C-alpha positions as CSV (number, residue, x, y, z in Angstrom):
1,M,94.6,34.7,209.7
2,A,92.4,35.9,206.8
3,V,89.3,33.9,205.8
4,I,87.3,34.0,202.6
5,A,83.8,35.0,203.5
6,K,80.9,34.8,201.0
7,A,79.1,38.0,200.5
8,K,75.6,38.7,199.3
9,R,76.9,41.6,197.3
10,V,80.2,43.6,196.8
11,V,79.3,46.9,195.2
12,G,81.5,48.9,192.8
13,K,80.7,52.1,190.9
14,N,79.2,50.4,187.9
15,L,79.2,46.7,188.9
16,V,78.0,44.4,191.6
17,L,79.5,41.1,192.5
18,R,76.7,39.0,193.9
19,D,76.9,35.5,195.4
20,I,76.0,32.8,192.9
21,C,72.8,30.9,193.2
22,E,71.2,27.9,191.4
23,D,69.3,30.3,189.1
24,D,72.7,31.2,187.6
25,A,73.5,27.7,186.6
26,Q,72.5,28.1,182.9
27,F,74.4,31.4,182.6
28,V,77.6,29.9,184.0
29,F,77.2,26.7,182.1
30,D,76.8,28.7,178.8
31,L,80.0,30.7,179.6
32,R,82.0,27.6,180.6
33,T,80.9,25.6,177.5
34,D,81.4,28.4,175.0
35,P,83.8,27.0,172.4
36,V,86.2,29.9,172.5
37,K,86.1,30.6,176.3
38,S,86.4,27.0,177.3
39,R,89.8,26.5,175.5
40,N,91.5,28.0,178.6
41,L,89.4,26.5,181.4
42,S,89.6,23.3,183.4
43,A,87.6,20.6,181.6
44,T,83.9,20.3,182.4
45,S,81.7,17.3,181.9
46,G,79.6,19.3,179.5
47,R,76.5,18.3,181.5
48,F,74.2,21.0,182.8
49,E,73.2,18.9,185.8
50,D,76.8,18.9,187.0
51,Q,76.9,22.7,187.0
52,V,73.7,22.8,189.1
53,N,75.2,20.2,191.5
54,W,78.5,22.2,191.7
55,I,76.5,25.3,192.8
56,R,74.5,23.3,195.3
57,S,77.8,21.9,196.8
58,Y,79.3,25.4,196.8
59,N,76.6,26.6,199.2
60,D,78.1,24.3,201.9
61,K,81.7,25.4,201.3
62,K,83.4,27.8,203.6
63,D,86.7,28.4,201.7
64,Q,85.5,30.2,198.6
65,A,83.3,33.0,197.2
66,Y,81.9,32.7,193.7
67,F,80.3,35.8,192.3
68,I,78.2,36.7,189.3
69,V,79.3,40.0,187.9
70,C,76.3,42.2,187.3
71,D,75.7,45.7,186.2
72,K,73.6,48.0,188.3
73,E,70.4,46.9,186.5
74,R,71.2,43.3,187.6
75,N,72.1,42.1,184.2
76,R,74.6,39.2,184.3
77,L,77.9,40.0,182.7
78,G,80.3,37.3,183.9
79,C,81.6,35.4,186.9
80,I,84.6,35.5,189.1
81,R,85.7,33.3,192.1
82,M,88.0,33.6,195.2
83,Y,89.2,30.3,196.6
84,D,92.1,28.4,198.1
85,P,93.1,30.6,201.0
86,I,96.6,29.9,202.3
87,G,97.8,32.1,205.1
88,N,97.6,35.7,204.0
89,S,96.9,34.9,200.3
90,Y,94.0,33.6,198.2
91,C,93.6,32.5,194.6
92,W,91.2,34.1,192.2
93,G,90.0,33.0,188.9
94,S,87.1,31.4,187.1
95,W,86.9,34.9,185.5
96,L,84.7,34.8,182.5
97,M,82.9,37.8,181.0
98,L,80.3,38.0,178.2
99,D,81.6,39.3,174.9
100,G,80.5,42.7,173.7
101,H,81.3,44.8,176.8
102,G,84.3,47.0,177.0
103,P,87.4,46.2,179.1
104,L,86.2,48.5,181.9
105,F,83.8,45.9,183.1
106,A,86.7,43.3,183.4
107,I,88.9,45.9,185.1
108,E,86.3,46.8,187.7
109,S,85.4,43.2,188.4
110,A,89.1,42.4,189.1
111,L,89.5,45.5,191.3
112,L,86.4,44.5,193.3
113,V,88.0,41.1,194.0
114,Y,91.3,42.7,195.0
115,S,89.5,45.2,197.2
116,Y,87.3,42.6,198.8
117,G,90.3,40.4,199.5
118,V,92.0,43.3,201.3
119,S,88.8,43.9,203.3
120,L,89.0,40.3,204.4
121,G,92.5,40.7,205.6
122,F,94.4,39.1,202.7
123,T,97.7,40.7,201.6
124,E,98.4,38.6,198.5
125,A,96.6,37.2,195.6
126,R,97.5,34.2,193.5
127,I,96.5,33.7,189.9
128,Y,96.9,30.6,187.6
129,V,96.5,31.2,183.9
130,R,96.9,28.8,181.0
131,Q,100.1,29.2,179.0
132,R,98.1,29.6,175.8
133,N,95.9,32.3,177.2
134,E,98.5,35.0,176.5
135,S,96.2,38.0,176.5
136,V,95.0,37.2,180.0
137,W,98.4,36.6,181.6
138,K,99.8,39.7,179.9
139,C,96.8,41.6,181.4
140,H,97.6,40.4,184.9
141,E,101.3,41.3,184.4
142,K,100.7,44.8,183.1
143,F,97.5,45.7,185.0
144,A,98.2,44.3,188.4
145,G,102.0,43.8,188.4
146,A,101.5,40.1,188.8
147,E,104.9,38.4,189.3
148,L,105.5,35.0,187.6
149,I,106.6,32.6,190.3
150,K,106.5,29.3,188.4
151,E,105.3,27.8,185.1
152,D,104.8,24.4,183.6
153,D,103.7,23.2,180.2
154,L,100.1,24.0,181.0
155,D,99.9,27.0,183.4
156,R,101.7,30.1,184.5
157,F,101.5,30.8,188.3
158,Y,101.5,34.4,189.6
159,V,101.4,36.3,192.8
160,V,100.3,39.9,193.3
161,K,101.9,41.2,196.5
162,A,100.4,43.7,199.0
163,E,102.3,46.7,197.7
164,K,101.1,46.0,194.1
165,I,97.5,45.6,195.3
166,S,97.7,48.9,197.2
167,R,99.1,50.7,194.2
168,L,96.5,49.2,191.9
169,L,93.6,50.1,194.2
170,A,94.9,53.6,194.6
171,K,95.5,54.1,190.9
172,Y,92.0,52.9,189.9
173,G,90.1,53.9,192.9
174,E,87.5,55.7,190.8
175,F,86.1,52.3,190.0
176,L,85.4,51.5,193.6
177,T,83.2,52.9,196.4
178,S,85.0,54.2,199.4
179,P,84.7,52.5,201.7
180,L,84.0,49.3,199.9
181,V,80.3,48.4,200.2
182,V,79.9,44.7,201.2
183,E,76.5,43.2,202.1
184,R,77.0,40.0,204.1
185,L,75.0,36.9,203.7
């Protein structure tokens, strides 16, 4: 059975996913409380201390990996999270990127999550997207071949199966190192 393992760093061609730390609390808090970005997120308390406490509690969790997306100069560009492992699948989300960077950064960060998931032994990825966040769910459908499996008034629920992940990683392999470079904690 596959297990989500935290990593110190997962390295791509242009980006690095690095494990979140308390020093990232203000960065993540600013992303999560941005008036535009927060429209499609789970509600937050709006209190900075709660973000710090969440990161502290994350350090004790064994079932998720929360990364800060950085460029090679270590500038923070966004965040992304893997969580909720069930059998051979995991969920990924909490995907927020700073404005002003081209779509290639978002693409590479998603590819790094898929590639890391495969390296951990997962064969499927699950994604939940708010109904009103049409640009993001259309991206998942077109880019990764995400299959809509269920929807309700609030969310759309997707799965990306092994063959789609394999094709995706092969098609966009130039964004990744081969083999994938993972520095363990």
